[in-house]
N, C-alpha and C positions, 0 to 999 in steps of 0.2 A: 345750340350755343347760347342763344339768348335766355333760354330757360335755366341753364346752368348759372349764368351770370346773375339772374334774378334770385335764384336760390342762395347764391353766395352773398348777395346784398342783404337778403333777409336774415341769414345767419349772422352776418356782421352787425346788423342793427340790433338783433337780440343780444349778442355778446356785449355790445357797447352799453346797452341799457342795464345789463347786469352789473357792469363795472360802475356805472353812474350811481346805482343804488348803493354800492359798497362805499363810495366816497362821501357818504353823508355825515351826519353828526357823530357817529360812533368813533371815527378816526380823529376828529378834532378834540373830542373829550379826552382821549387817551394819549394825545401827543406828548412827547417828552419821556415817556416810559418811566423807568424807575427814578431817574434823576429829576423828572418833572415835579416830583413831590416836594423837593427841597427848595428853600429860599436861596437867594444869591450868596448870602453869608455862609449858609450851611454848605453850599457847593465849594466855596473857597476853602473852608476848613477841611472838607473832605479831600480836596486836591492837595492841600499842604500835608495832610497826614499820609497820603499816598506817596508824595514826593519824599517825605522823611523815611518812609518804609523802604523806598528804593535806595536812598542814600545809605541807610543802615545795612541793608543787604549787601550793597557794594563794598562797604567797609569790612563786613564779615568775610566776604569772599577774598578781598585783598589781604586781610590779616591771615586767613587760612592758607593762602598761597605764598605768603611771605613777601608780598609786594608793598605792603603798607609801610614798612620801615623806610622805604626810599623817599616817602613824602615828608617824613619828619626828621 
């Protein structure tokens, strides 16, 4: 029983050391992903353009279904 526990402890120690190696500098350099490359003002413009696309798509769908005339 003690031998099994010792082997499990060794396996756990090896696994945690592997994860510690992975959490190094590589993750901190790539944090933020695709949007991390943009400045704050570029992110704001991108968000506004995305919002306008959603509004335009909603207006097209409402006009196509005939529901847009009830707003005006």
